[in-house]
N, C-alpha and C positions, 0 to 999 in steps of 0.2 A: 687814369687820366693825369693824376698828380705826378706819377712817375715819368710819364712822357713829357710833362712840362719841365721837370727837373733835367731830363736829358736835353731838351731843347735849350734851356738856359745855359747848361754846361757847353753845349756845342756852340752856341752864340758867343760865349765868353772866349772860347778857344779861337774861333774865327776872327773875332775882333782883335785879340792879342796878336795873332799872326799878321793881320793886315796893318798893325801898328808897328811892325818890325821891318822897316824898309830894307835893312841889310840882308834879310832873308827873302823878303817878298820880291824885290826887284830882280835879283839874279834868277830866281826860280821861274819867273815869267819871261824875262827878257832873253835869257840864254837860249831857250829853244827857238824863239823868234829870230834871234840873230843868226844862229847856226842855219836854220832853214832858209832864211832870206839870202844868206851868202852861198851856202852849199846847194840847197834844194832848188832855189830859183836862179841864183847867179850862175852856177856852173851848168845848169840845164840848157842855157842859151835858147830859151823858147821852146825846147822839146818837152811837150806836155807829159809824156810817159815817164821821164826822169823826175820831174817835179812831183808827179803823182806817186811814184814809188817811194820817193824820199818822204813825202807826207805820211805814208803808212808807217814808216819807221820812226819818224819824229814825234808822232802822237804818243808812242811808247816812251821815247826819250824824255818827253815833257813830263811824264808821270814819275820818273825815277827820283829826281832830286827832291821835290817837295815831300814825297813819301819817305824816302830813306833818311833825309836830314831832319824832317819834322818829327819822326819817331825815333831816330837814332841819337843824334847829338842833343836835340831839345829835351827828350825824355831823360837822357843821362844827366844833363845840367839840372833839371828839376829834381831828379832823384838825389843828386849831391846836395842840393839846397833844402832837402827834406820836404819838398812840396808834395811829393807823391805820398809820403807818410801822412801828411795833413789831409790829403784827399781821401785816404783810406779810412781815417777816423771821423771824417765829416759825414753828415747825413746824406750821402750821395749813393745812389744805387750802384751795385756791383757792375763794373764796366763803364760807368758813366764818364770817367776821365778818359778812357781809351776811345770811347765812342765820340767824345768831343774832339779829341786829337784827330781821329779819322775824318770827321766832318770838316775840320780846318784844312787837312791835307787835300781832301776831295774838292773843296772850294777853290783852293789854289790851283790844283791840276785842271779843273774845269775852266778857269780863267785862261790858263796858258794854252790849252787845247782849243778853246773857242777862238782865241786870237790867231792860232795857227791855221784854223779852218778858214777864217776870213782872209788871211794872207795868201793861202793857197788858192782860194776862189778867185781873188783878184789877180793872182799870178798865172791864172789860166788853167788850173786843174779842173777837169770835167768829170763829174760822177752823177749818177741818178740819185735822187733824194735818199733812198734807203741805204745806199752805200755810204753816203756822207754820214748818216746817223749811226750806222754800224761801226764805221771806222773811228769816228770821234768817240762813240760810246765805249768801244773796247779800250781806247786810250784812257778814258776815265776809270773804267773798272780795273785796269792794270795797276792802278795805284795801290790796290789792296794787298797783293802778294809782296810788293816792295815795302809797304808799310809794316807788314808782319815781320819781314826780315829786319827792317830798321828797329822795330820794337825789341827784338832779341838782342840787338847790339846795345840799345839804350838801357836795357835792364841789367846788363851784365858788365858794362864798362863805365869808366869815368868819362867826363865830358870831352876831355882832350883825346883820349883813346877812341871814343865812339866817333868823334868827328873824323879822325884819321882813317878808321876802318870803313866808315860810311863812304868817305871820298874814294877809297881804294875800290870798294865794291861798285860804286857808281861808275867809275872809269872802266872797270872790268866788264860790267854788264853791257855798257855801251859798245866797247870794242869787241869782246868775244861774242856778244849777241848779234853782231852784224848790223847794228843800227847806224854806224858811221860809214861803213863801207861794206860792199858785198863780201861774204865769206870766201867766195871762189877766187878773190884777189889776194887772199891771205894764205899762209902755210896750212897744210892739211891738218896739223895738230890743233890749230885754232878751232876748226869745225868740230873736233871731238870734244873740246871744252864747252863749245856752244850748246851741246846737247843737255848740259846740266844747268844752264842758266835760264831763268824765267824770261829774260828779255828776248832770247832767241825764239822761243816758242810763241810768245806774244807777238813778236815781229812777223813771224810766219803767218799767224792767224790774221793779223792786220793786213798783210799783203793779199790774202785771200778775200777778205771782206771788201777790200777796196777795188777788187777786180784785177789786180796786177799779177796774181798767181792762181793757178787752178786749185779747186778745193780738193786737197789730198792730205792724208795722214792727220785729219782733224782730230780724230779720237786720241791718237798718240800725243799730240800737242796738249790737248785738254787734260789727259791723264797725268802727264808729267807736271803740268801746272798745279793740278789738284794735289799731287803728292808733295810738291814743294811747299804749297800753302798749308797743307795739313801738318807737315813737319815743323813749319814755322809757328803754327798755332800751338802745337804741343810744347815746343821750346819756350814760347812766350808765356804760356800759362804756368809752366814750371817756374820760370824766373819770377813771374808776378807773385806766385804763392810764397816764394822765398822772401819777397819784399814784405809781404803781409805777416810773415812769421815773427 
């Protein structure tokens, strides 16, 4: 019980710290809403199916930035400031710092996705309740693989390098994952790159759960995401152990 309380206190501290950083908080929440409002609802011109399909992609888009930058640039900055070393020698359970960071990222992603859902609902998107829950829930869960990738960046690079790489990956995942525009409108080689990006597979699953695509190749999408996440876990664990050495 005591250990759970310590995890709770660390998670609370990380969440409060994040919400007291407006330069990170506002873009993370406002950017997906702005893009969806202009592209998803504005360009759809009242056509529900377009706004519906864009929502399926934008719940994934909303998860990338808080997870990538929250674990990438932020962890790198704290590592440079020796704060991670302080956490490691403090009476904090193993993984407490990372669990707190993940809780802060999930809280931010949940806020962005929740507001996206409200915007889509009043924008005319129609789904049965379980599809709403499944689509928004997948968007929240999608923060985990992106957080693991960001953690690898943050534990291996300085703050400036981590911010640059996280930004590059963020743009790459959005473009090559087909979150901003359908892949069939892009050159064929883009679709080949998409196969190795988590954003593409999450976007496909989101389209299925929202009812905008038939349930097909679900096992393949899940297996690729599991492989990417496992590789990221192994890489992050290796980097973390070197920090503790």
